[in-house]
C-alpha positions as CSV (number, residue, x, y, z in Angstrom):
1,M,14.2,-24.3,-8.6
2,K,13.2,-27.5,-7.0
3,R,14.0,-26.3,-3.6
4,F,12.2,-23.2,-4.1
5,L,9.0,-25.2,-5.4
6,A,9.1,-27.4,-2.5
7,T,9.5,-24.4,0.0
8,A,6.5,-22.7,-1.6
9,L,4.5,-26.1,-1.4
10,A,5.5,-26.2,2.4
11,C,4.5,-22.8,3.0
12,A,0.9,-23.3,1.1
13,T,0.7,-26.5,3.3
14,A,1.2,-24.7,6.5
15,V,-1.7,-22.2,5.5
16,L,-3.9,-25.0,5.7
17,A,-3.4,-25.6,9.2
18,L,-2.8,-22.1,10.0
19,T,-4.8,-19.7,8.2
20,V,-3.1,-16.3,7.5
21,G,-4.2,-12.9,6.5
22,N,-3.7,-9.5,7.7
23,P,-3.7,-8.6,11.3
24,S,-3.2,-4.9,11.6
25,T,-6.8,-3.8,10.2
26,A,-8.5,-5.4,13.1
27,R,-7.4,-3.0,15.8
28,D,-9.8,-0.9,17.6
29,D,-7.5,2.3,18.2
30,K,-7.0,2.3,14.0
31,P,-3.5,3.6,14.1
32,A,-2.6,6.3,11.4
33,P,-2.1,5.0,7.9
34,M,1.7,5.2,6.5
35,R,2.6,8.5,5.5
36,F,5.7,9.5,3.1
37,E,7.4,12.8,4.1
38,W,10.6,14.0,2.5
39,R,13.1,14.9,5.2
40,I,16.4,16.8,5.6
41,E,19.1,16.2,8.3
42,G,19.9,18.7,10.9
43,P,20.9,20.6,12.6
44,A,22.0,22.6,9.8
45,D,25.1,24.3,11.3
46,Q,26.6,20.8,12.1
47,C,26.2,19.3,8.9
48,G,26.4,22.3,6.7
49,S,26.4,21.6,3.0
50,H,26.6,17.7,3.6
51,C,23.1,17.4,5.3
52,R,21.5,13.9,4.2
53,T,18.2,13.7,3.0
54,W,15.7,10.8,3.1
55,I,11.8,9.8,2.8
56,S,10.2,9.0,6.1
57,A,7.6,6.2,5.8
58,T,5.7,5.9,9.3
59,G,2.4,4.3,9.9
60,V,0.1,1.3,8.9
61,I,0.1,0.0,5.4
62,T,-3.7,0.4,4.2
63,E,-5.4,-0.3,0.6
64,E,-4.4,3.5,-0.2
65,T,-0.8,3.3,0.8
66,A,0.6,2.1,-2.7
67,R,-1.6,4.9,-4.2
68,A,-0.3,7.3,-1.8
69,F,3.4,6.8,-2.6
70,E,2.7,6.8,-6.3
71,A,1.3,10.2,-5.8
72,F,4.3,11.2,-3.7
73,A,6.8,10.1,-6.3
74,R,5.2,12.3,-8.9
75,T,6.2,15.2,-6.9
76,H,9.6,14.5,-5.6
77,N,12.5,12.6,-7.1
78,V,12.6,9.5,-5.2
79,R,15.0,7.7,-7.6
80,G,17.8,6.2,-5.5
81,A,16.4,7.8,-2.4
82,R,16.4,6.2,1.2
83,L,13.2,5.1,2.5
84,V,13.1,4.9,6.5
85,L,10.5,2.6,7.6
86,D,8.4,2.7,10.9
87,S,5.7,0.6,10.6
88,E,3.5,-2.2,12.3
89,G,2.3,-3.8,9.2
90,G,-0.7,-4.0,7.3
91,S,-2.4,-4.8,4.0
92,V,-0.6,-7.8,2.2
93,L,-1.5,-6.8,-1.3
94,S,-0.9,-3.0,-0.8
95,A,2.5,-3.8,0.7
96,M,3.5,-6.0,-2.3
97,T,2.5,-3.0,-4.7
98,L,4.2,-0.7,-2.7
99,G,7.5,-2.8,-2.6
100,R,7.4,-3.3,-6.4
101,A,7.3,0.6,-6.8
102,I,9.9,1.1,-4.5
103,R,12.2,-1.6,-6.4
104,N,11.4,0.4,-9.7
105,F,12.8,3.4,-8.3
106,D,16.2,1.6,-7.3
107,M,15.5,2.6,-3.6
108,T,17.5,2.0,-0.4
109,T,15.3,0.8,2.5
110,T,15.8,0.7,6.4
111,V,14.3,0.8,9.6
112,G,14.2,4.1,11.6
113,R,12.3,6.8,13.4
114,T,12.3,10.1,12.2
115,T,12.4,12.9,14.9
116,L,11.6,16.5,14.0
117,L,14.0,19.0,15.3
118,P,13.0,22.4,16.5
119,S,12.4,24.7,13.7
120,D,15.0,27.7,13.2
121,G,12.6,29.8,10.8
122,N,15.3,29.2,8.0
123,G,13.8,26.9,5.4
124,A,12.7,23.5,5.7
125,Q,12.3,21.9,9.2
126,R,15.3,19.5,9.9
127,A,15.2,16.0,11.3
128,M,17.0,13.4,12.6
129,I,17.0,9.6,12.4
130,S,16.9,7.2,15.4
131,P,17.5,3.4,14.9
132,N,14.9,2.8,17.9
133,A,12.2,1.6,15.5
134,S,10.1,-1.4,14.4
135,C,9.1,-2.9,11.1
136,E,6.5,-5.3,11.9
137,S,4.7,-8.1,9.8
138,M,4.2,-6.9,6.0
139,C,6.9,-4.0,6.8
140,A,9.6,-6.8,6.6
141,F,8.5,-7.6,3.1
142,I,8.5,-3.8,2.1
143,L,12.1,-3.9,3.6
144,L,13.1,-6.3,1.1
145,A,12.2,-4.1,-1.8
146,G,15.3,-2.0,-1.5
147,T,18.0,-2.4,-4.0
148,R,20.1,-2.2,-0.8
149,R,18.8,-2.8,2.4
150,Y,20.4,-1.7,6.0
151,V,18.8,-2.7,9.3
152,P,20.7,-1.0,12.5
153,S,21.5,-3.3,15.2
154,E,19.2,-1.4,17.5
155,A,16.2,-1.8,15.2
156,R,13.5,-4.4,15.2
157,V,12.3,-6.2,12.3
158,L,9.4,-8.6,13.8
159,V,7.5,-11.3,11.7
160,H,4.4,-13.3,12.6
161,Q,1.6,-15.2,10.4
162,I,-0.5,-12.8,8.6
163,W,-3.9,-13.5,9.6
164,L,-7.3,-12.4,8.5
165,G,-7.8,-9.1,10.1
166,A,-11.3,-9.4,11.1
167,K,-10.9,-12.8,13.2
168,S,-7.2,-12.2,14.5
169,K,-8.5,-11.3,18.1
170,R,-10.2,-14.7,18.6
171,A,-8.0,-16.8,16.1
172,R,-8.4,-20.2,18.0
173,E,-12.1,-20.0,18.7
174,T,-13.0,-18.8,15.3
175,S,-14.1,-20.8,12.2
176,Y,-13.1,-20.3,8.8
177,T,-14.7,-20.8,5.4
178,A,-13.5,-22.5,2.4
179,D,-13.6,-19.1,0.5
180,E,-11.5,-17.6,3.4
181,L,-9.1,-20.5,3.0
182,Q,-8.9,-20.1,-0.5
183,L,-8.3,-16.3,-0.4
184,V,-5.4,-17.0,2.1
185,Q,-3.6,-19.6,0.0
186,R,-3.8,-17.4,-2.9
187,D,-2.2,-14.4,-1.0
188,V,0.7,-16.4,0.5
189,G,1.5,-17.9,-2.9
190,R,1.5,-14.4,-4.0
191,L,3.8,-13.5,-1.1
192,V,6.1,-16.5,-2.0
193,R,6.7,-15.1,-5.5
194,Y,7.0,-11.7,-4.3
195,T,9.8,-12.8,-1.7
196,A,11.5,-14.6,-4.6
197,E,11.4,-11.8,-6.7
198,M,12.9,-9.2,-4.3
199,G,15.8,-11.4,-3.7
200,G,14.8,-12.5,-0.3
201,S,14.8,-16.0,1.3
202,M,12.2,-18.5,1.5
203,E,13.3,-18.8,5.1
204,L,11.8,-15.5,5.8
205,I,8.3,-17.0,5.0
206,E,8.9,-20.1,6.7
207,T,9.9,-18.1,9.9
208,A,6.9,-15.8,9.7
209,L,4.4,-18.9,9.2
210,R,5.6,-20.6,12.3
211,V,4.4,-17.7,14.5
212,P,0.6,-17.5,15.0
213,P,-1.0,-14.3,16.3
214,W,-1.7,-15.3,19.9
215,E,2.1,-15.6,20.5
216,P,4.8,-12.7,20.3
217,M,6.0,-11.8,17.1
218,H,9.4,-13.2,16.4
219,R,12.5,-10.8,16.3
220,L,14.8,-11.4,13.6
221,N,18.5,-11.4,15.1
222,V,21.5,-10.4,13.2
223,D,22.3,-13.7,11.7
224,E,18.7,-14.3,10.4
225,L,18.5,-10.7,8.9
226,R,21.7,-11.7,7.0
227,R,20.9,-15.1,6.1
228,M,17.3,-14.2,4.8
229,K,18.9,-11.1,3.0
230,V,16.8,-8.8,4.8
231,T,19.8,-6.6,5.2
232,T,22.4,-6.5,2.5
233,V,24.6,-3.5,3.3
234,D,26.4,-2.2,6.4
235,H,25.8,1.5,6.0
236,L,22.7,3.6,5.1
237,F,24.8,6.6,3.8
238,E,28.0,6.7,1.7
239,Q,29.4,9.1,4.2
240,D,29.1,6.6,6.9
241,V,31.3,3.9,5.2
242,P,34.9,4.2,6.8
243,A,37.6,5.5,4.6
244,P,40.2,2.6,3.7
245,P,43.3,3.3,5.5
246,V,46.2,5.1,3.6
247,A,49.2,2.6,3.2
248,A,52.5,4.0,4.0
249,T,54.8,4.5,0.8
250,T,58.5,4.4,0.5
251,P,59.9,6.8,-2.3
252,N,61.2,5.0,-5.2
253,T,64.9,5.4,-5.4
254,I,66.7,6.2,-8.7
255,T,70.5,5.8,-9.0
256,T,72.0,7.9,-11.8
257,S,74.9,5.9,-13.5
258,A,76.8,9.0,-14.6
259,Q,77.1,10.6,-11.3
260,G,76.5,7.6,-8.9
261,Q,74.0,10.3,-7.3
262,Q,70.4,9.2,-5.9
263,R,67.4,11.0,-6.5
264,Q,64.0,10.5,-5.0
265,R,60.7,10.7,-6.9
């Protein structure tokens, strides 16, 4: 507990020097908000009756994202499902609300890109998952929400400071009011609590706070992903877990005392 409090204090202190907020909402191109779509694996003739399913979560986390997920969950059985993330981040508060909803449904989270396959005209359109995807900024904290978390080696989890969106492009030249600093400190405090709640490491927060918006985001390597508890399992689907080797057995030999013969069982 003492170590946790010390880390939280260090995070808050860092914010005084490096104002953090939300970078994604400041872009001019206005990337599409996150969408949730139920997908089934294909081609059907290859996976047959064992085709796997998942929920594709692609796009920016906006103020409406958590509500969009709640609406999706009312019409789909999401409990225990796999959530495949491909996002550049977004709203801090909405990401934490979404993360808590994901945890309540005991979901598995991962990073991946869902690609639709050509429709064969027979039922739902099939799809496939590629590990060539990114989970940036607040997406990394949504990833933490999974009860089980898997990051393929090819996927990219990138973190940096979450800056005030309207001021991220000229972060060095812009001045900040006391109210803005107070708002940022409050939100970082909430993020620290959320990270602990999800079973993540405080090192994840510390690493993000060391990267200002005018520098390239930091990509977490395999060791960091494990150490910071961003990834906790080695496979996304149970079918991908290698079967244990079958040990060679030697038949037991029984000698009958009456006849001196041997039988095997």
